[in-house]
N, C-alpha and C positions, 0 to 999 in steps of 0.2 A: 486189520485182517489177522486171523490166527488159524493155524492148521490144527484142527481138533483131533486128528487121528494120526498117531505115530506110524501106523502100518500102511499108510497110503503110498501108492507108487508115484513115480515122477510123472507118469502119463496115465490118464484115466479116460474113459468114455463117458458121455453125458446123455441122459435120456429124460424127456418129459413124459410122464404118464398122464394122459389127458383123456377126457371123455365124460361119461355120465356115471350112473350109480354102480354099474357092474365093473367099472374101473375103480371107483372109490372102494367098493367091496361091502357087501352086506352079509358076510360069512361069520365065522367064529374064530377069532384070533387065537384062542387057546389051542386049536388044532391046525393052525396055519403052518405052511412050510417054514422051516427055520433057515434063515440066511446065514451062510458062512461069514464069519466076522471079517474075513479077508476079501469077500466077494465084491463089496461095495459099500456105499454110504447114502444116506438121505441128506439132501440139502434143503433145509426148511427156509424158504425165501421169506415167509411171512413171520413166523414165530421165533426163528433162531438163525438169522442171516449171517452170523459171524462164526459159524461152526459147521462141522460135518458130524452127523450122528449115525448110529447103527441103523441098519434097515430092519425094522421090526413091524409087526402087525398089532393094531391096525395102522397101516401105512397112511401118512398124510395127516396125522392128528395135529391140530392146532393151525393148519394151513388154510384158515378161513378168513376171507377179506370181505368186510361189509360192502355191499353194493357190487361185488364182483364174484369171484369164485369162493363160494362158501357152502359147506355141506353140513350145516347145523339145522337141528329142529327148531321150531319157534321158541322152545324153552331154553335154547342155547346148548343143548346136548348134541354131541356129534352123532351123525348117522353112520359113520365109518365103524365097521365092526370086524373086518377081516377081508383081505383082498388077495389078488393074484400076484402082487408086485414082488413080495419076498421070493416067491418061487421063480419069477422071471429073472431077477437079479442073480440069484444063486445058480440057476441053470446056465445063464449067460456066461458066468465065470467058469463053470465046469467045462463049457464048450470052448472058451476062448483064452482063459487064463488072464483076462483083462478085467480090471475093476471098473464098476459102473457107478456113477453118481446119479441118483434118481431124484427127480423133482416132481412133486405132486401138483396136478392141475386138473382136478375133476370135480364135477358137481352133478348130483343126482337130478334127473328130470330135465336135463338141458337139451335143447333143440339146436340143430346146426345154425338156424337163424339167430338164436340167442348168442351162440358163439361168435358169429360174425359181428353182431351189434354190440357185444359187451365183453364176453369172457376171454376172447382172444387177446385183448389188450393186456389183461392181467397175466395171462399165460406166457406171453412173450416177455413181459417184464420179469417173471420168475426165471425164465431161461436166461435172460441177460444178466440177472443178479448172480445166478450160479456160475456163469462164464466169468464174470468179474471177480467173484470170490476165488475161483480156482487160479486164474491167471495172476491175481494179486498175491497169491501164496506160492507162485512159481511152480504151479502144477499144470503141465501141458494137457490139452484136451485133444484126444485122438479123433474119434468119430462122435457126431452129435445126431441124435435121432429122436423121433416121437413114437410112442406107443399109444395107439388110438383105439378106444373101445366105446362106441356111441352109436345111437340110432333107434333105440326103442321108442323114444318120445317122438321122433319123426314118423315112425311107423304108426303110432297112436294118432298122429295128425294126418295120416294117409298121404304123406309126401310122395311125390313121384320119383321114379328112379333117376331121371335126368336132373331134377332139382337137388336130390341128395348128392349126386356126384359133383354137380357144380359147386354146391356149398362146401363140400369136403375139400375139393381142390382149392377153393379160396381160403379156407382155414389153414391148410398146409402151406399155401403160398406165403401167408403171414409168418408162420414159423420159419419157413425157408429163408425169408428176408432177414431173419435173425440168426442164421447159421445152421439150421437143421438140414440134414442131408437126405434123410429118408423118413417115410411114415410107415410104420409097421402096424397093419390093421388087425385087430382082434374082432372077428365077425360076431355080430349079435346072434343070439339063439332064437327061441320061439316065444311067442305069447303062450303061456302055460294053459293050453286048451284041454289038457288031460284033467287037471284039477279044477279048472275054471271053464267049463264047457257051456254054461248057461248064458243067456242073453245079457250083454252089458252094453249100454248105449246103443241098442238096436241091432247088435251083431252077436252071434255066438262066438265062443272062444276060438273055434276053428276058423271062422270068418275073419276075426281079428288077426289070427296068425298069418293069413294070406298077405296082409300088409307088412308083417315082419319079413315074410319071404321076399317082398319087393326090395326091402332094404338090404337083406342078405345078398340078393342078386346084384344090386347096385355096387355093393362093396367088392364082390368078386369081379365084376366087370371093370371097376376102377383099377384093381390090381392087375388085371389082364391087359389093360390098354394104356397104362400110364406108369412109366418107370419109377416115378416118385413113390409109388405105393406098393407094398408087399403084404400079401395075406399070410399071416404067421400062426394063426390059431382061430378056433371057432367054438362058440358055445352051442352051436346047432345040435351036436349029438347028446347034449346034457339035459334034455327036457325031463328026464327021470330024476334029476338032481336039483329040481327047482323047489324053492321054499314058499313062493307066492306067484302072482301072475308074471313077475318080471325078473326076479333075482334067484341066485343059486346058493347052494350050500358050500361050505368050505372045501369039501372034497373036489367039487367042480373047479373052484378057483385055483386050488393047488395043481390039479391036473392040467388045466388050460394054461396056467402060468408056466409050468414046466415045458409044455409044448411050445409056447411063445419064446421062452428063453433059448430053447434048443434050436428053434427055427431061425431066430435072428443070428445066433452063432454060426449055424450052417450056411446061412446066406453069405456072411462075410468070408467064411472058409472057402466057399465055392469060387469066390472072386479073388482068392488068395490075398485077402486083406488082413489076415491074422499075423 
């Protein structure tokens, strides 16, 4: 064990950033939010498990595990190009003054059923590895939480609201069994029916977006009815900042990330947990 950062506090918070491609990020790292060097660190459970590194974009580079969570193209090149994570970590620190150790666990195109059958095992192993590294270096862990952005692939599969909510509860229960206390949901946005309005697989873009609306509604209902889940941000207002049918430009990732970091900080402030 070795402490890679001399400016780390004696107590930090720990977050796993999980979900699919809009968590991995398909933006432009060159214009991503820059994270304050004191705000937090990335723990690379796969590629560099004996150190803490700076939070930079693209976040999660090298955190690809064959047969599990991997966001690589068939040619071995990463799909990660710029995400919301740096903005989240930076704004969380601005709100709370608490350093955040961030763990990457996202894979593009992933369904909740695939998470339950495969990816959750890898994700909780990454969480456990981060906890072991921190405690092994005598760094106390304050709060532990998940930031979850996922659902587009379930919308493409026309998954029902009840099925999505049940699957998401079961996914978080696995995280919870490994010490996660809350799941902060980043609501999905639209199928980009503005630029992709024509028929695709028998439906117009607007008709596909109705299935995305079902998932957005399920996420909102989950947060309204279950104290484990808190809605902290949404891509729903950003249809004008989409770069293809599913993904957003870096401006949207930066803005949503700031909103998420601020919302999580305010959540804890409200409960006088700062």
